[in-house]
matplotlib code that plots the C-alpha trace (Angstrom):
import matplotlib.pyplot as plt

x = [0.1, 1.6, 2.1, 0.6, 1.6, -1.0, 0.2, 1.9, 3.4, 4.2, 6.6, 4.5, 7.6, 8.0, 4.7, 6.7, 9.0, 6.2, 4.7, 8.2, 8.7, 5.2, 5.8, 3.2, 2.7, 3.7, 0.4, -1.0, 1.8, 0.0, -3.4, -2.3, -1.0, -4.2, -5.7, -2.8, -4.2, -7.8, -6.2, -4.2, -7.4, -9.4, -6.8, -6.0, -9.7, -9.5, -6.8, -7.9, -4.9, -6.3, -3.8, -2.2, -0.3, 0.6, 3.2, 1.1, 2.8, 6.0, 7.0, 9.9, 7.6, 6.7, 10.0, 8.5, 7.2, 4.3, 2.1, 3.0, 1.9, -1.3, -2.1, -1.2, -3.8, -6.3, -5.8, -6.3, -9.6, -11.2, -9.6, -11.6, -15.0, -15.0, -14.0, -15.4, -18.8, -16.9, -14.5, -17.0, -19.6, -16.7, -16.0, -12.6, -11.5, -9.7, -7.0, -4.8, -1.0, 0.8, 0.6, -2.3, -0.6, 0.0, -2.6, -5.0, -8.3, -10.4, -8.4, -8.3, -12.2, -12.4, -9.6, -11.8, -15.2, -13.6, -12.3, -15.4, -17.7, -15.3, -14.3, -16.5, -15.7, -13.4, -12.7, -9.5, -7.7, -6.2, -3.7, -2.7, 0.6, -0.1, 2.0, 4.1, 7.7, 9.2, 11.6, 8.9, 6.2, 8.6, 9.7, 6.0, 5.2, 7.9, 7.0, 3.6, 4.4, 6.6, 3.6, 1.4, 3.7, 4.4, 0.6, 0.4, 3.2, 4.9, 8.7, 10.6, 13.7, 12.0, 12.1, 9.6, 8.6, 8.0, 4.0, 4.1, 5.7, 3.8, 0.2, 1.2, 2.6, 0.1, -0.2, -1.7, -3.5, -2.3, 0.3, 3.8, 4.6, 5.3, 6.2, 7.5, 7.4, 9.3, 8.6, 10.7, 13.9, 15.1, 16.5, 16.1, 13.4, 12.8, 11.9, 9.0, 7.4, 10.8, 9.4, 7.1, 9.4, 11.7, 11.4, 9.6, 10.8, 11.9, 11.0, 12.5, 11.0, 11.9, 8.1, 6.9, 3.8, 1.6, 2.7, 2.3, -0.8, -1.9, 0.8, 3.2, 1.8, 1.7, 5.3, 6.1, 3.9, 5.5, 8.7, 7.8, 6.6, 9.6, 11.3, 12.6, 11.3, 13.4, 13.0, 16.4, 16.1, 16.8, 14.7]
y = [0.0, 3.4, 5.9, 9.1, 12.6, 15.0, 18.2, 18.0, 20.9, 21.0, 23.1, 22.4, 23.0, 22.3, 23.6, 25.7, 22.8, 20.5, 23.0, 23.8, 19.9, 19.6, 22.7, 24.7, 28.2, 28.1, 29.0, 25.5, 23.9, 26.0, 24.8, 21.1, 21.9, 23.0, 19.8, 18.2, 20.0, 18.4, 15.1, 15.8, 17.1, 13.9, 11.6, 13.4, 13.0, 9.4, 9.1, 11.3, 13.7, 17.0, 19.4, 20.4, 23.4, 24.2, 27.0, 28.7, 31.9, 33.3, 37.0, 36.0, 35.0, 38.7, 38.8, 36.9, 38.3, 40.1, 37.9, 34.7, 36.3, 37.5, 34.0, 32.5, 34.8, 34.2, 30.8, 30.8, 32.8, 30.1, 27.2, 28.9, 29.5, 26.0, 24.1, 26.1, 24.5, 20.8, 21.9, 23.0, 20.0, 18.1, 19.4, 21.0, 24.5, 27.3, 28.8, 31.7, 32.1, 35.3, 38.8, 40.5, 43.3, 43.3, 40.3, 41.5, 42.7, 40.2, 37.5, 38.8, 39.1, 35.3, 34.1, 36.1, 34.5, 31.1, 31.3, 32.7, 30.3, 27.2, 28.7, 26.2, 22.8, 20.5, 17.3, 19.2, 22.3, 23.3, 26.1, 28.3, 30.0, 32.9, 35.9, 34.1, 34.2, 32.4, 35.1, 37.9, 35.8, 35.4, 39.0, 39.9, 38.0, 39.3, 42.8, 41.9, 40.4, 43.6, 46.2, 44.1, 44.1, 47.6, 48.4, 46.2, 47.9, 44.7, 44.7, 44.1, 42.9, 39.5, 38.9, 36.8, 33.2, 30.5, 30.5, 34.2, 34.2, 31.0, 32.8, 35.7, 33.4, 33.1, 29.5, 29.8, 27.4, 24.6, 22.4, 21.7, 20.3, 16.5, 15.9, 18.4, 17.4, 19.1, 18.2, 18.5, 17.6, 20.8, 20.2, 23.4, 25.0, 28.1, 30.5, 28.0, 27.6, 27.8, 27.9, 25.2, 22.6, 22.7, 18.8, 18.0, 15.2, 16.5, 14.4, 15.4, 13.6, 14.4, 14.0, 17.4, 18.7, 18.3, 14.5, 14.3, 11.3, 9.3, 6.8, 9.6, 10.6, 7.0, 6.6, 9.9, 8.7, 5.2, 6.9, 8.9, 6.1, 3.9, 7.2, 7.3, 10.7, 11.6, 15.4, 15.7, 12.8, 9.0, 6.3]
z = [0.2, -0.9, 1.7, 0.1, 0.6, 2.1, 0.1, -3.4, -5.1, -8.7, -10.9, -14.3, -16.7, -20.5, -21.9, -24.5, -25.4, -25.6, -28.5, -30.1, -30.7, -32.5, -34.5, -32.7, -31.0, -27.4, -26.3, -27.8, -25.3, -22.3, -23.4, -23.4, -20.1, -18.8, -19.9, -17.6, -14.7, -15.3, -15.2, -12.0, -10.2, -11.1, -10.0, -6.9, -6.0, -6.6, -4.1, -1.6, -1.5, 0.3, -1.0, -4.5, -5.1, -8.7, -9.8, -12.5, -13.1, -11.2, -10.4, -12.7, -15.5, -16.7, -18.3, -21.1, -24.3, -23.8, -26.1, -24.2, -21.1, -22.4, -23.7, -20.3, -18.7, -21.4, -21.0, -17.1, -17.9, -20.1, -17.6, -15.0, -17.2, -18.3, -15.3, -12.2, -12.1, -12.2, -9.6, -7.3, -7.8, -7.1, -3.6, -4.5, -2.9, -4.9, -3.3, -4.7, -3.6, -4.5, -5.6, -6.6, -8.0, -11.8, -12.4, -15.2, -13.7, -15.6, -14.4, -11.0, -11.1, -12.1, -9.4, -6.5, -8.0, -8.1, -4.4, -3.0, -4.5, -3.6, 0.0, 1.9, 0.0, 1.8, -0.6, -1.6, -2.0, -5.5, -4.6, -7.6, -7.2, -9.5, -9.5, -7.1, -5.6, -2.7, -1.6, -1.9, 0.1, 3.2, 3.1, 2.6, 6.0, 7.7, 7.1, 7.8, 11.5, 12.0, 11.2, 13.6, 16.2, 16.1, 15.8, 19.2, 20.8, 21.0, 21.6, 18.4, 20.2, 21.2, 17.4, 15.2, 15.8, 13.3, 14.0, 13.7, 10.1, 8.8, 9.5, 6.9, 4.1, 1.1, 1.7, 5.1, 6.5, 4.0, 5.6, 4.5, 1.4, 1.3, -2.1, -4.8, -8.4, -11.3, -14.8, -18.2, -16.7, -14.8, -11.3, -9.7, -7.1, -8.9, -6.0, -5.5, -1.9, -0.3, 3.2, 2.6, 1.1, 3.9, 4.3, 1.1, -1.1, -4.3, -7.6, -11.0, -14.1, -17.7, -18.8, -20.2, -18.4, -21.3, -21.2, -17.5, -17.2, -14.4, -14.6, -14.4, -11.1, -9.8, -10.6, -8.4, -5.5, -5.5, -5.4, -2.6, -0.6, -0.6, 0.8, 4.6, 5.8, 9.2, 9.5, 10.6, 13.2, 12.9, 12.0]

ax = plt.figure().add_subplot(projection="3d")
ax.plot(x, y, z, "-o")
ax.set_aspect("equal")
plt.show()
């Protein structure tokens, strides 16, 4: 029997390469990648995995060509329009982690609608990390704690506790990440959930994200199940 993670985070890499290999525009790769998200949700529900975090758009992705950025957010809008009712009926809660600033207004409206509509769902939480950066998240959380302490006349020389900082993270109240998956052969973290993956098992696969199917997730879960998680201690 597989030992399943509670929280899986995925760096969905390889959409552009998938499209290039097939002689298609990069936008078609992102469209195919959205289909992989749909497959992932269905499998996660079958396995009763309660938390999934997806790296949808990073703070560094603004460096990409404007045409690609526009196509990504247009695809996000279409994904929410076409999938929201299904997501809601399946009991999935949508959460957004990241900066609201710079997100196109129409996309922000659709994200807000999805979050509000699904906020009481309990079968699974699907956390979209959109306009997200790990360093910025930690810095933002620290600043929020400091401002609260100043407002409450608390002494700053006592420092910040781990619990205080975690409550100000974008991802709160999600638990720490157990398994981080990155597709398309790259082996780096890329500023993703730096605090949350402190003791995550990290699985790299050469499979491009649009080609990531149910069996690919099972391979990652089997690998995870064979890991010995010691969290700095001894087994």
